[in-house]
N, C-alpha and C positions, 0 to 999 in steps of 0.2 A: 392502905396501899397508896403510894405516891402516884401522881399523875403520870410520871415517866414510865411506871410499870403498870399501866392500864391494859388488862388483858381482854380477850374477847368474851368471856363469861364473867358475870358479876360475882360469882361465888368462887373465883380463883382466889388462892390463899398464898400470901407473902409472909414468911416468918424469918426473922433475923435472930438467931438464938441469943447473940451477944447484945442485941439492941442496936439501934441506929437506923439509917435510912436504907431501905431496900435497894433502891437504884444505885446508891453508892456501893453497896455490897455486891451487886452484880457486876458493876464496872471493874472492881478489883479482882474478880474471879480468875484464878489461874488453872483450876482443874474443875471440869464441869461434866456432870453425869446427867443424861436425860433418859429417863426410863418410863416404862408403860405403867407400872403398878407400885403402890407402896410395898416396900421391902426388896424390890428388884435393885434398887441402888446399893443396898447393904450386902446383897449377894454378889453383885458383879464389880463394884468399885471400891472394894475394901482398901486396895492399894492406894488409890487416890485420896480416900478419906484419911488414911493414916500418914501419907506423905505430907499432908497439910496440917495434921493434928499437932497443936502447940507451936506452929511455925508463925513467924511474924512477916514472912514474905510470901507464903503460899496460902491460897484461900480456896476451899472446896465448896462448891454450890451443887445442890441436888435439885433436879426437876422431876416431878411426877406429872405425867400428862393426862392419865384417866382418873376417873372419880371413885373407883374401888367399888362400884355398886355390884358387881357380879362375883364378889369374893366368895369362896366356900365358907360355910358356917356350920358348926355342930356344937354340942355341949351348951354352955351358957349363952352362946351367941346363935343358937339354932333358930330362935323366934324372931331374930332381928329382921326388920324390913330393910330394904335397899338404902332408904334414907338414913336409918340409924347406922347401918354398916358403914356408909360413907363417913358419917361423923366420927365413928371409931377409928376407922383407917386414917383419917386426916390427923387425928390427935396422935396416933401411933407414929405416924411419920414425923411429926413434930418432936416427939420424944426422942426418936433415934437421932434427929438433927441435934438435939441438945447433948445427947450422950457423946456423940462424935465431934462436938464443937464445930458444926458446919458454919461456914461463912454466911450461907443463905439457903433457905429451903422454899421452893415454889411448887404449888400443887394447882394445875391448871383446870381440873375438873371437867375435862371433856369425856363424853361417853366413848366407849370403846368403838361403837359403830361409826362416830365421826372420824376417828383416827384411821379407819380402814378405807376411807374415801380419798382417792388420789386428788391432790391439789385442793383439798378441803380448805376454804379461805381462813376460817377462824384458827384451826390447827396451825396452818402454815404461817399465818401472821404472828401468832404467839411464839412460835419456834424461831422465826426470823428475828423478832425483837430480842429474844433471849441470846441467840448466837452473835447477833450483831452488837449487843451491848456488853457481853461478857468479853469477847475477844480472848477466849481461854487459850492456854498453851496446849492443854490436853483435853480431849473430849472423850468421854466413855459412852458408847451407845450399845444396843443390842446387836448381836451378830446376825447377819443375813441368812444364816443357815439354821437359826433357831426353829423349833417346831411349834411355838406359840404364835397363833396368827396375829394377835395384837402386837407382840413384840416385833415380828417382821414388818407389819404395816407401819409401826412407828419409826422403824429404822429408815424405811423409804421416805416417810414424810420428813425426817431429819435430813436425809441426803438432799432432798428437794429444797429445804430451807437453806442449807449450808451452800448449795450451788448457786442460789439466788444472791448470795452476798458478793460484794466487790472482792477481788482476789486478796487484796491486802487486808481484809477483815475475817478471812477464814482462819480457822485454828491451825496450829503447826502440826498437830498430830491427832488423828481420829481413829479410835480403837472400837472393834466390835467384840463384845465380851459374852461369855458363856452365862446362861441362866437355865432355860429349859433343856435345850440340847447342848451338851458340852462340846468342847472342841478338842478333846483328846485325840480324835481321829485325823485331825490335820497333821500333815507331815511336819517333822521337826523344824525343817528350814522355813516353814511358812508361819509358824505359830509364835506368839510372843508371851512370855511367862510373866505375869504381873505378880509381884511379891505380896502375897496376902498374909505373910507371917509377922509383919511389923505390928507392934502394939497388939500382941495377941490377946491382951486383957480386954480389948474392946470387941472382940470377935463375937462372943456370946451375947453380951448386953445389947449390941446393935441389932442382932437378929431376934432376940427375945423381947425386944420392944414391941414386936407385932404379935401381941398376945392373942389377937382374935384368930391368928393362923396357927401359931404354935400349939395353943391349947385347944384349938378348934378342928384339929385333924391333920394339919400339914406341918410336919417337923422340919421346917426349913433350916432351923438352927443346927440340927444335927447333921442334916443332909449336906448343907453347904460347907460346913467345916470339914466334914469327912471328905468330900469331894476335893477340896483343896489339899488336904494332906495326901490323898491318893495321886493327885496330879504331881506333887513334888517327888514322891517315892517312885512312881512308875515312869517318870520322865526319861531316865537313862538307866540302862541295865548294867553298865559297866563302871559307873561312878557312884560315889556316895552323894547323898542329897545336897544340893547347893542351896536350897531354900526349904523352909519347913512347911510352906503353904503356897500353893499357886493357883491363880485364876487364869485360864488361858483366854488369849485374845487374838484377833487378826487385825492387820493393819488396813484400815479403810481409808486412809488419807488419799491414795490415788483416785478414789471415787469422787473426791471433793475437789482436787486440784486439777483433774482431768475430767471435766463434766461429759465429755463425749464418750467416755467408758460406759459400756452396758453393765448395769448392776448384776443382771442374771449371768452375763458372760463372766464377770469378774469372779463371781461366787462359785460358779460351776467349775472354773479352772482349778479351784482347790480340790474339788472332788476328782477331777481328772488326774491331778498330781497324785492323789491318794491311790487311785486306780493303777497308775504306773508303778508306784512304789511297791504295791502288793504284787503286781504281776512281775516285776523285775526280781523280787526276792524268791518268789516261787520258781521262776525259771532258772535262777542261779543254782538252785539245789536239785534240779532235775525234773521239776514238774512239767 
């Protein structure tokens, strides 16, 4: 690890799949995904991975913030200790980075408990370093309506870090993507369809790189790809499919550019608009 990328924990991992300097790789990042766990990146940011795949001008960097210690395990992994599981998960994430030709893969190795603490100095320092050095055009984060506690907590830590940056160093676009709770419920005017159908040949290999999960009892490979196809088909009832696979996202950019906004208020406004949409449709037909 170069001195310029010295993170708060000594076991943080920097991996440049194509070789070279990690700090330079972070600086050239155009598309950045910051996720809680190994394999979250591949579920939520397929569009970013494939937009950069093979490009000489676009560079995808993935960041996994937690250490993978609490991962579910069965089968051949059933007897693995947390320490052994962390090593497996770290290598799986490196493998996915190689398959997707990522520009850079960072794994910060924080325990989930640290991510859940508001203003936790180590987590905040690491995220601020990454966001400030990358200066990415697009940032993919967890969505704040997710039902996984660590995902929601990390999203809030990311917003804290992004708001702490000077205005001219904040990303142009910040997206909250579906992983555990999908975003199909968001009204159409509010949701963003990320094209997950590009480089379809990468979809399975990227997800199946996480063998400890796929063969260990969690078929994320089938579930994620199936949800993307369902999103594309059920998006509109009176048109043919415009994309073969979609990951839904919501725009979180205002939470970064307008730090005075309440995260809770911003997110619950999406729920209120869904409520009005349902109520208006029922009323229109006589309910």
